C-alpha positions in Angstrom: -0.6 49.8 -63.3 1.8 52.7 -62.7 5.1 52.2 -61.0 5.2 53.8 -57.5 8.5 53.7 -55.5 8.1 53.0 -51.8 10.8 55.2 -50.5 9.7 58.4 -52.3 7.2 61.0 -51.2 4.4 62.2 -53.6 1.9 65.0 -54.3 -1.6 64.7 -55.6 -0.4 66.7 -58.6 1.8 63.7 -59.6 5.3 64.9 -58.5 7.7 62.6 -56.7 10.2 63.9 -54.1 13.4 62.2 -52.9 14.9 63.8 -49.8 18.6 63.7 -49.3 19.9 65.8 -46.5 18.5 69.4 -47.1 18.0 68.7 -50.8 14.8 67.5 -52.5 15.1 65.8 -55.9 11.8 66.4 -57.8 10.3 64.8 -60.9 7.0 63.6 -62.3 5.5 60.2 -61.5 5.2 57.2 -63.8 1.4 57.8 -63.8 2.0 61.4 -65.0 4.3 60.5 -67.8 1.9 57.8 -69.0 -1.0 60.3 -69.0 1.1 62.9 -70.9 2.4 60.4 -73.5 5.6 61.1 -75.5 7.3 64.1 -73.9 8.9 66.4 -76.5 9.9 69.4 -74.3 10.7 70.2 -70.7 10.9 73.8 -69.5 13.2 73.8 -66.6 13.3 76.4 -63.8 16.3 78.7 -63.4 19.0 77.8 -61.0 19.0 80.3 -58.1 15.3 81.1 -58.3 13.3 80.9 -55.2 9.8 79.3 -55.2 7.0 78.8 -52.7 5.2 75.6 -52.3 2.4 75.2 -55.0 4.1 77.7 -57.3 4.2 76.7 -61.0 7.9 75.9 -61.5 8.3 74.0 -64.8 6.3 72.6 -67.6 6.3 69.6 -69.8 4.9 69.3 -73.3 4.0 66.1 -75.0 2.6 65.3 -78.4 -0.9 65.5 -76.9 -0.8 68.0 -74.1 1.1 70.5 -72.0 1.2 70.2 -68.3 2.4 72.6 -65.6 4.6 71.3 -62.8 3.9 72.6 -59.3 6.6 73.0 -56.7 5.9 70.7 -53.7 8.2 72.5 -51.2 9.4 76.1 -50.7 13.0 76.7 -51.5 15.7 77.6 -54.0 16.5 75.7 -57.2 20.1 74.5 -56.9 20.3 72.1 -59.9 18.3 71.2 -63.0 18.5 68.1 -65.1 20.1 69.7 -68.2 20.1 66.4 -70.1 16.3 66.9 -70.5 16.9 69.9 -72.7 18.3 67.7 -75.5 16.5 64.5 -74.5 13.1 65.2 -72.9 12.0 61.6 -73.6 14.3 60.5 -70.8 11.3 61.3 -68.5 9.2 58.7 -70.4 12.1 56.2 -70.2 12.5 56.3 -66.4 10.7 59.2 -64.6 12.2 58.2 -61.3 15.8 58.2 -62.5 15.4 61.4 -64.5 14.5 64.2 -62.0 13.5 67.6 -63.3 15.2 69.8 -60.7 16.8 69.8 -57.2 15.5 72.2 -54.5 17.3 73.3 -51.3 14.1 73.4 -49.3 13.5 76.0 -46.7 10.5 74.8 -44.7 10.9 71.2 -43.4 7.4 71.3 -41.9 6.1 71.2 -45.5 7.4 67.6 -45.8 4.4 66.6 -43.6 2.1 67.7 -46.5 3.5 65.1 -48.8 2.0 61.7 -49.2 3.6 58.2 -49.0 3.6 55.6 -51.7 0.6 53.8 -50.3 -1.5 56.9 -50.3 -0.4 57.9 -53.8 -1.2 54.4 -55.1 -4.7 54.7 -53.6 -5.1 58.1 -55.1 -4.2 57.1 -58.7 -6.3 54.0 -58.4 -9.3 56.2 -57.5 -8.6 58.2 -60.7 -8.6 55.1 -62.9 -12.0 53.9 -61.7 
């Protein structure tokens, strides 16, 4: 069973979101990293770039697949996890500690579109059936 953290928000595309003030820390879920397998490369977004919700923003490559990451909230990238450039496997080690990027989000109403841990757990259980 995949680890799901109660205080985070989630998307049905397997991103997690941690809100702190006007910033959103964003990464992939434990379920997503398990599905991908050993991650060998993370393509990070550029700091200062502005994205809309649902835009493709980053990608992860594993030994068995490549996966696009979709931005859950509109806003500007203000930080990326540069340690993933040299050590992409950190996402496998602890996907919740190793965020991919930080967004200064611009549309707080989009937070209402995110799902809570219970809803995300039910969603991934439905995929495993």
